[in-house]
C-alpha positions in Angstrom: 8.1 10.5 -3.7 4.7 10.9 -5.4 5.0 12.6 -8.8 8.8 13.2 -8.5 9.3 9.8 -10.4 7.6 11.3 -13.4 10.5 13.6 -14.1 13.1 10.9 -13.9 14.2 9.8 -17.4 15.0 6.2 -16.2 11.4 5.8 -15.0 10.0 7.1 -18.4 12.3 4.8 -20.4 11.4 1.8 -18.2 7.8 2.3 -19.1 8.0 3.1 -22.8 11.4 1.8 -24.0 11.3 -1.7 -22.8 9.1 -4.8 -23.8 8.4 -5.3 -20.0 7.0 -1.8 -19.7 4.7 -2.2 -22.6 3.7 -5.7 -21.4 2.6 -4.2 -18.1 0.7 -1.4 -19.9 -1.1 -3.9 -22.1 -1.9 -6.1 -19.0 -3.5 -3.1 -17.3 -5.5 -2.1 -20.4 -6.9 -5.7 -20.7 -7.8 -5.9 -16.9 -9.4 -2.4 -17.0 -11.4 -3.4 -20.1 -12.7 -6.7 -18.7 -13.5 -5.2 -15.3 -15.2 -2.1 -16.6 -17.0 -3.0 -19.8 -20.4 -3.5 -18.1 -19.8 -0.3 -16.0 -19.6 1.7 -19.2 -23.1 0.6 -20.0 -24.3 1.7 -16.6 -22.8 5.2 -17.3 -24.5 5.2 -20.7 -27.8 4.4 -19.0 -27.3 7.4 -16.7 -26.7 9.9 -19.5 -29.5 8.6 -21.6 -31.9 10.6 -19.3 -30.5 13.8 -20.8 -31.5 15.4 -24.1 -29.5 13.9 -27.0 -27.3 17.0 -27.5 -26.1 16.9 -23.9 -25.3 13.2 -23.7 -21.9 13.4 -25.4 -21.0 16.4 -23.3 -21.8 14.6 -20.1 -19.8 11.5 -21.1 -16.9 13.8 -22.2 -16.9 15.7 -18.9 -17.1 12.4 -17.1 -14.2 11.0 -19.0 -12.0 14.0 -18.1 -13.1 13.7 -14.5 -12.1 10.1 -14.5 -8.7 11.0 -15.9 -8.1 13.7 -13.2 -9.2 11.3 -10.4 -7.0 8.5 -11.8 -3.9 10.8 -11.9 -4.5 12.2 -8.4 -5.1 8.7 -7.0 -1.9 7.4 -8.6 0.1 10.3 -7.1 -1.3 9.7 -3.6 -1.1 5.9 -4.1 2.6 6.0 -5.0 3.3 7.5 -1.6 0.8 5.3 0.3 1.8 2.0 -1.4 5.2 2.3 0.3 3.5 1.6 3.7 3.3 -2.1 4.3 -0.1 -2.1 6.1 -1.6 -0.1 3.2 -0.3 -2.8 0.8 -1.9 -5.5 3.0 -5.3 -3.7 3.1 -5.2 -3.2 -0.7 -4.2 -6.8 -1.3 -6.9 -8.0 1.1 -9.5 -5.9 -0.8 -8.5 -7.4 -4.1 -8.7 -10.9 -2.7 -12.1 -10.1 -1.2 -13.7 -8.8 -4.4 -12.4 -11.9 -6.3 -13.7 -14.3 -3.6 -17.0 -12.4 -3.4 -17.5 -12.6 -7.2 -17.2 -16.4 -7.2 -19.2 -16.7 -3.9 -22.1 -14.6 -5.4 -22.0 -16.8 -8.5 -22.1 -19.9 -6.4 -25.1 -18.6 -4.4 -26.7 -17.3 -7.6 -27.7 -14.3 -5.5 -28.6 -12.0 -8.3 -26.7 -9.7 -10.6 -24.5 -6.7 -9.5 -26.0 -4.4 -12.1 -29.2 -4.1 -10.2 -27.3 -3.1 -7.0 -25.3 -0.5 -9.0 -28.5 0.9 -10.4 -30.0 1.1 -6.9 -27.0 3.0 -5.7 -27.1 5.3 -8.8 -30.9 5.9 -8.2 -30.3 6.7 -4.5 -27.5 9.1 -5.5 -29.6 10.9 -8.1 -32.5 11.2 -5.6 -30.1 12.9 -3.2 -28.8 15.2 -5.9 -32.3 16.1 -7.0 -32.8 17.8 -3.6 -29.9 20.2 -4.3 -31.8 22.2 -6.9 -29.0 21.6 -9.5 -29.9 21.2 -13.1 -30.3 17.6 -14.5 -27.2 18.1 -16.7 -25.0 19.0 -13.6 -26.6 16.2 -11.5 -25.9 13.7 -14.3 -22.2 14.8 -14.5 -21.8 14.5 -10.8 -23.4 11.0 -10.9 -21.1 9.9 -13.7 -18.0 11.2 -11.8 -19.1 9.4 -8.6 -19.7 6.1 -10.4 -16.4 6.5 -12.2 -14.6 6.8 -8.9 -16.4 3.7 -7.5 -15.6 1.7 -10.6 -11.9 2.7 -10.5 -10.9 1.6 -7.0 -10.4 -2.1 -7.9 -8.5 -1.2 -11.1 -6.2 1.2 -9.3 -5.3 -1.3 -6.6 -4.7 -4.0 -9.2 -2.5 -1.6 -11.1 -0.3 -0.8 -8.1 0.1 -4.5 -7.4 1.3 -5.1 -11.0 3.8 -2.2 -11.2 4.9 0.8 -9.1 6.1 2.8 -12.1 4.0 5.9 -12.3 4.2 6.1 -16.1 3.0 2.5 -16.5 0.2 3.2 -14.0 -0.9 6.4 -15.8 -0.6 5.0 -19.4 -2.3 1.7 -18.5 -5.1 3.4 -16.5 -5.8 6.3 -18.9 -5.7 4.1 -22.0 -7.9 1.5 -20.2 -10.5 4.2 -19.4 -10.5 5.4 -23.0 -10.8 1.8 -24.3 -13.7 1.2 -21.8 -15.7 4.1 -23.2 -14.8 3.4 -26.9 -15.1 -0.3 -27.2 -17.3 -1.3 -24.3 -19.9 -2.8 -26.6 -17.3 -4.8 -28.5 -15.9 -6.2 -25.2 -19.4 -7.0 -24.0 -20.1 -8.9 -27.2 -16.9 -10.8 -26.8 -17.8 -11.6 -23.2 -21.3 -12.8 -24.3 -19.5 -15.2 -26.7 -16.9 -16.2 -24.1 -18.6 -15.5 -20.7 -15.7 -17.3 -19.0 -13.7 -14.1 -19.6 -15.4 -12.4 -16.6 -14.2 -15.2 -14.3 -10.8 -15.0 -15.8 -10.6 -11.3 -14.9 -11.4 -12.1 -11.2 -8.9 -15.0 -11.2 -6.3 -12.5 -12.3 -7.4 -10.1 -9.5 -7.0 -12.9 -7.0 -3.5 -13.7 -8.3 -2.5 -10.1 -8.3 -3.8 -9.6 -4.7 -1.8 -12.8 -3.6 1.3 -11.5 -5.4 1.0 -8.2 -3.5 0.8 -10.0 -0.1 3.7 -12.3 -0.9 5.8 -9.3 -2.2 5.0 -7.2 0.9 5.8 -10.0 3.3 9.0 -10.7 1.4 8.0 -14.3 1.0 8.1 -14.6 -2.8 8.8 -12.0 -5.5 7.1 -12.9 -8.8 9.3 -12.0 -11.7 8.0 -10.1 -14.7 8.3 -13.1 -16.9 6.4 -15.3 -14.4 3.6 -12.8 -14.2 3.2 -12.6 -18.0 3.3 -16.4 -18.2 0.5 -16.6 -15.6 -1.5 -14.0 -17.5 -1.2 -15.9 -20.7 -2.0 -19.2 -19.0 -5.2 -17.9 -17.4 -6.5 -16.7 -20.7 -5.4 -19.9 -22.5 -7.2 -22.0 -19.9 -10.2 -19.7 -20.2 -10.5 -20.3 -24.0 -10.0 -24.1 -23.5 -12.8 -24.2 -20.9 -15.0 -22.2 -23.3 -14.4 -24.5 -26.2 -15.1 -27.5 -24.0 -18.4 -26.0 -22.9 -19.4 -25.0 -26.4 -18.6 -28.5 -27.7 -20.7 -30.1 -24.9 -23.6 -27.8 -25.6 -23.4 -28.6 -29.4 -23.3 -32.4 -28.6 -26.6 -32.1 -26.7 
């Protein structure tokens, strides 16, 4: 298993020569973008401590590092995801991060960016003791943050499709989009803040889908998944319009 599927023409054609394959790739790009837009700003804040000439280099090296990690993780994951208990753990993690997101919102316990910045600060203090240059320390920090940010996206991707080409294309294009249009996505999320909740609703549904598939209770068809995806975003926009109208009325 592992990367052997990459060399099968049927796997390649399933990903790039069918509407379903492109539908899955687009789904992964959207989910990656929504989950990671704010993370891109955290990475930007990290590299801003460098001289201007080194900032683009640090982000570029970080981007390539994220690509390498994603490909390795997909290769290992294709093997591991065949094991039922691994699937259950992955699905449980997706359900947990979705529930935690809404629980934190309900408790109004503070924002996650502060926690991420604390982790980042602790990591940088640790690296400072190594005697490495600021540039090297910054690249290592960016790589570590990329890995941390990628875990939920990778698990969601495996729950959507086991096809390695779909996973690689969706994941790598998603990372690139995160870096290039993070500001645009964040502006869109400022105008429609409900999109953040929509992303975690999808994560919950994907986690549930993974559990039901693994337990052989219910296998969600491709068409059903795409209908659910469209329905979640349609309901999100309706909720946003209702909220905006209410605010305007007041």
